[in-house]
NUTOR-338660 format. One record per atom (N, C-alpha, C): residue number from 1; x, y, z. Coordinates in steps of 0.1 Angstrom, whole numbers, plus 2048, in hexadecimal, padded with zeros to 3 digits. Layout:
N
<pt n="NUM" X="X" Y="Y" Z="Z"/>
...
//
This chain:
67
<pt n="1" X="78D" Y="834" Z="777"/>
<pt n="1" X="798" Y="832" Z="77D"/>
<pt n="1" X="797" Y="83A" Z="78C"/>
<pt n="2" X="79A" Y="831" Z="794"/>
<pt n="2" X="798" Y="838" Z="7A0"/>
<pt n="2" X="7A7" Y="83B" Z="7A7"/>
<pt n="3" X="7A6" Y="843" Z="7B2"/>
<pt n="3" X="7B3" Y="847" Z="7B8"/>
<pt n="3" X="7AE" Y="844" Z="7C8"/>
<pt n="4" X="7B9" Y="83E" Z="7CD"/>
<pt n="4" X="7B8" Y="83C" Z="7DC"/>
<pt n="4" X="7C4" Y="83E" Z="7E2"/>
<pt n="5" X="7C2" Y="841" Z="7EF"/>
<pt n="5" X="7CC" Y="846" Z="7FA"/>
<pt n="5" X="7CF" Y="839" Z="800"/>
<pt n="6" X="7DE" Y="838" Z="803"/>
<pt n="6" X="7DE" Y="82B" Z="80E"/>
<pt n="6" X="7EB" Y="831" Z="817"/>
<pt n="7" X="7E6" Y="835" Z="822"/>
<pt n="7" X="7EF" Y="837" Z="82D"/>
<pt n="7" X="7F8" Y="82E" Z="835"/>
<pt n="8" X="804" Y="82C" Z="835"/>
<pt n="8" X="80D" Y="821" Z="839"/>
<pt n="8" X="819" Y="828" Z="842"/>
<pt n="9" X="81B" Y="81E" Z="84B"/>
<pt n="9" X="829" Y="821" Z="84F"/>
<pt n="9" X="835" Y="81E" Z="847"/>
<pt n="10" X="841" Y="829" Z="847"/>
<pt n="10" X="84A" Y="826" Z="83C"/>
<pt n="10" X="852" Y="81A" Z="83A"/>
<pt n="11" X="852" Y="813" Z="845"/>
<pt n="11" X="85A" Y="809" Z="845"/>
<pt n="11" X="852" Y="7FE" Z="83D"/>
<pt n="12" X="845" Y="7FD" Z="83B"/>
<pt n="12" X="83C" Y="7F5" Z="833"/>
<pt n="12" X="83D" Y="7F8" Z="824"/>
<pt n="13" X="846" Y="801" Z="81E"/>
<pt n="13" X="847" Y="806" Z="80F"/>
<pt n="13" X="84A" Y="7FB" Z="809"/>
<pt n="14" X="855" Y="7F3" Z="80C"/>
<pt n="14" X="859" Y="7E7" Z="802"/>
<pt n="14" X="850" Y="7DD" Z="801"/>
<pt n="15" X="847" Y="7D9" Z="80B"/>
<pt n="15" X="83E" Y="7D2" Z="809"/>
<pt n="15" X="832" Y="7D5" Z="800"/>
<pt n="16" X="82D" Y="7DF" Z="804"/>
<pt n="16" X="823" Y="7E7" Z="7FC"/>
<pt n="16" X="826" Y="7E8" Z="7EC"/>
<pt n="17" X="832" Y="7ED" Z="7ED"/>
<pt n="17" X="835" Y="7EF" Z="7DD"/>
<pt n="17" X="835" Y="7E1" Z="7D4"/>
<pt n="18" X="83D" Y="7DA" Z="7DB"/>
<pt n="18" X="83B" Y="7CA" Z="7D5"/>
<pt n="18" X="82D" Y="7C6" Z="7D2"/>
<pt n="19" X="824" Y="7C6" Z="7DA"/>
<pt n="19" X="816" Y="7C2" Z="7D9"/>
<pt n="19" X="811" Y="7CA" Z="7CF"/>
<pt n="20" X="811" Y="7D6" Z="7D1"/>
<pt n="20" X="809" Y="7DB" Z="7C6"/>
<pt n="20" X="80F" Y="7DE" Z="7BA"/>
<pt n="21" X="81B" Y="7DB" Z="7B7"/>
<pt n="21" X="822" Y="7D9" Z="7AB"/>
<pt n="21" X="821" Y="7CD" Z="7A2"/>
<pt n="22" X="820" Y="7C3" Z="7AB"/>
<pt n="22" X="81E" Y="7B4" Z="7A7"/>
<pt n="22" X="80F" Y="7B7" Z="7A2"/>
<pt n="23" X="805" Y="7BB" Z="7AB"/>
<pt n="23" X="7F7" Y="7BA" Z="7A3"/>
<pt n="23" X="7F6" Y="7C6" Z="797"/>
<pt n="24" X="7FF" Y="7CC" Z="797"/>
<pt n="24" X="7FE" Y="7D5" Z="78A"/>
<pt n="24" X="7F9" Y="7E2" Z="78C"/>
<pt n="25" X="7F9" Y="7E8" Z="798"/>
<pt n="25" X="7F4" Y="7F3" Z="79C"/>
<pt n="25" X="7FF" Y="801" Z="79A"/>
<pt n="26" X="7F9" Y="80A" Z="796"/>
<pt n="26" X="802" Y="818" Z="794"/>
<pt n="26" X="801" Y="820" Z="7A3"/>
<pt n="27" X="80A" Y="826" Z="7A7"/>
<pt n="27" X="809" Y="82C" Z="7B2"/>
<pt n="27" X="817" Y="836" Z="7B4"/>
<pt n="28" X="813" Y="83F" Z="7BB"/>
<pt n="28" X="81A" Y="84A" Z="7BE"/>
<pt n="28" X="81D" Y="84A" Z="7CD"/>
<pt n="29" X="82A" Y="84D" Z="7D1"/>
<pt n="29" X="82C" Y="850" Z="7E0"/>
<pt n="29" X="82E" Y="85E" Z="7E6"/>
<pt n="30" X="828" Y="861" Z="7F0"/>
<pt n="30" X="824" Y="86D" Z="7F4"/>
<pt n="30" X="82B" Y="870" Z="803"/>
<pt n="31" X="82F" Y="879" Z="808"/>
<pt n="31" X="831" Y="879" Z="819"/>
<pt n="31" X="826" Y="878" Z="821"/>
<pt n="32" X="827" Y="871" Z="82C"/>
<pt n="32" X="81C" Y="86D" Z="836"/>
<pt n="32" X="818" Y="87A" Z="841"/>
<pt n="33" X="80F" Y="87B" Z="846"/>
<pt n="33" X="80C" Y="885" Z="84E"/>
<pt n="33" X="813" Y="884" Z="859"/>
<pt n="34" X="819" Y="87B" Z="85C"/>
<pt n="34" X="826" Y="878" Z="86B"/>
<pt n="34" X="82F" Y="876" Z="867"/>
<pt n="35" X="83B" Y="877" Z="86B"/>
<pt n="35" X="84B" Y="874" Z="869"/>
<pt n="35" X="84A" Y="866" Z="863"/>
<pt n="36" X="848" Y="85E" Z="86A"/>
<pt n="36" X="84A" Y="84F" Z="864"/>
<pt n="36" X="841" Y="849" Z="85A"/>
<pt n="37" X="838" Y="852" Z="854"/>
<pt n="37" X="82C" Y="84C" Z="84B"/>
<pt n="37" X="82F" Y="851" Z="83C"/>
<pt n="38" X="828" Y="84A" Z="835"/>
<pt n="38" X="826" Y="84C" Z="825"/>
<pt n="38" X="819" Y="84C" Z="823"/>
<pt n="39" X="816" Y="853" Z="816"/>
<pt n="39" X="809" Y="850" Z="811"/>
<pt n="39" X="80B" Y="84B" Z="802"/>
<pt n="40" X="805" Y="843" Z="7FE"/>
<pt n="40" X="805" Y="83E" Z="7F3"/>
<pt n="40" X="7F8" Y="840" Z="7EC"/>
<pt n="41" X="7FA" Y="847" Z="7E0"/>
<pt n="41" X="7EB" Y="846" Z="7D6"/>
<pt n="41" X="7ED" Y="83F" Z="7CB"/>
<pt n="42" X="7E1" Y="836" Z="7CB"/>
<pt n="42" X="7E0" Y="82A" Z="7C3"/>
<pt n="42" X="7D3" Y="82D" Z="7BA"/>
<pt n="43" X="7DA" Y="829" Z="7AB"/>
<pt n="43" X="7CF" Y="82C" Z="7A1"/>
<pt n="43" X="7CB" Y="81D" Z="7A1"/>
<pt n="44" X="7BA" Y="81B" Z="7A1"/>
<pt n="44" X="7B5" Y="80D" Z="79F"/>
<pt n="44" X="7A8" Y="80D" Z="79A"/>
<pt n="45" X="7A2" Y="803" Z="794"/>
<pt n="45" X="797" Y="802" Z="78D"/>
<pt n="45" X="78C" Y="7FC" Z="797"/>
<pt n="46" X="790" Y="7F5" Z="7A1"/>
<pt n="46" X="786" Y="7F1" Z="7AB"/>
<pt n="46" X="78C" Y="7F2" Z="7BA"/>
<pt n="47" X="786" Y="7F6" Z="7C2"/>
<pt n="47" X="78A" Y="7F9" Z="7D0"/>
<pt n="47" X="78C" Y="7ED" Z="7D7"/>
<pt n="48" X="781" Y="7E3" Z="7D3"/>
<pt n="48" X="780" Y="7D7" Z="7DA"/>
<pt n="48" X="78F" Y="7CF" Z="7D7"/>
<pt n="49" X="792" Y="7CE" Z="7CA"/>
<pt n="49" X="79C" Y="7C6" Z="7C7"/>
<pt n="49" X="7AD" Y="7CE" Z="7CE"/>
<pt n="50" X="7AA" Y="7D9" Z="7CD"/>
<pt n="50" X="7B5" Y="7E2" Z="7D3"/>
<pt n="50" X="7B5" Y="7DF" Z="7E2"/>
<pt n="51" X="7AD" Y="7DB" Z="7E9"/>
<pt n="51" X="7A8" Y="7DB" Z="7F8"/>
<pt n="51" X="7AF" Y="7CC" Z="7F9"/>
<pt n="52" X="7AF" Y="7C3" Z="7F0"/>
<pt n="52" X="7B5" Y="7B5" Z="7F5"/>
<pt n="52" X="7C2" Y="7B6" Z="7F5"/>
<pt n="53" X="7CA" Y="7BE" Z="7EA"/>
<pt n="53" X="7D6" Y="7C1" Z="7E7"/>
<pt n="53" X="7DE" Y="7C6" Z="7F6"/>
<pt n="54" X="7D6" Y="7D1" Z="7FA"/>
<pt n="54" X="7DA" Y="7DA" Z="807"/>
<pt n="54" X="7D8" Y="7CF" Z="813"/>
<pt n="55" X="7CF" Y="7C7" Z="812"/>
<pt n="55" X="7CE" Y="7BE" Z="81D"/>
<pt n="55" X="7D9" Y="7B3" Z="81E"/>
<pt n="56" X="7DD" Y="7AF" Z="811"/>
<pt n="56" X="7E5" Y="7A5" Z="812"/>
<pt n="56" X="7F5" Y="7AE" Z="818"/>
<pt n="57" X="7F9" Y="7B9" Z="811"/>
<pt n="57" X="804" Y="7C0" Z="815"/>
<pt n="57" X="804" Y="7C0" Z="822"/>
<pt n="58" X="7F8" Y="7C6" Z="829"/>
<pt n="58" X="7FC" Y="7C8" Z="838"/>
<pt n="58" X="7FA" Y="7BE" Z="841"/>
<pt n="59" X="7F4" Y="7B4" Z="83C"/>
<pt n="59" X="7F7" Y="7A5" Z="843"/>
<pt n="59" X="804" Y="7A2" Z="841"/>
<pt n="60" X="80C" Y="7A2" Z="839"/>
<pt n="60" X="819" Y="79E" Z="836"/>
<pt n="60" X="822" Y="7A5" Z="83F"/>
<pt n="61" X="81E" Y="7B4" Z="83D"/>
<pt n="61" X="827" Y="7BD" Z="848"/>
<pt n="61" X="826" Y="7B9" Z="856"/>
<pt n="62" X="816" Y="7B6" Z="85A"/>
<pt n="62" X="818" Y="7B5" Z="867"/>
<pt n="62" X="81E" Y="7A8" Z="86C"/>
<pt n="63" X="81E" Y="79B" Z="861"/>
<pt n="63" X="823" Y="790" Z="867"/>
<pt n="63" X="834" Y="793" Z="867"/>
<pt n="64" X="837" Y="79C" Z="85F"/>
<pt n="64" X="847" Y="79E" Z="861"/>
<pt n="64" X="84B" Y="7A4" Z="86D"/>
<pt n="65" X="83F" Y="7AE" Z="873"/>
<pt n="65" X="843" Y="7B7" Z="87C"/>
<pt n="65" X="842" Y="7B1" Z="88A"/>
<pt n="66" X="83A" Y="7A5" Z="88B"/>
<pt n="66" X="83C" Y="79D" Z="897"/>
<pt n="66" X="844" Y="792" Z="899"/>
<pt n="67" X="84F" Y="78E" Z="88C"/>
<pt n="67" X="859" Y="786" Z="88D"/>
<pt n="67" X="866" Y="78E" Z="896"/>
//
């Protein structure tokens, strides 16, 4: 089992939680390094597969932010 850290803006949390949960990932939420950020610790068996989930979540967040 691998452990990955994902730093996100706090407003992206609901999107990332949904994507990670739907894909079956377990994760923990921690404070970020700046005021409006969070760090997610995700447990995965494949960084490549996790990367696809992170990309999808970030793409959705970016589309929502542009509207």
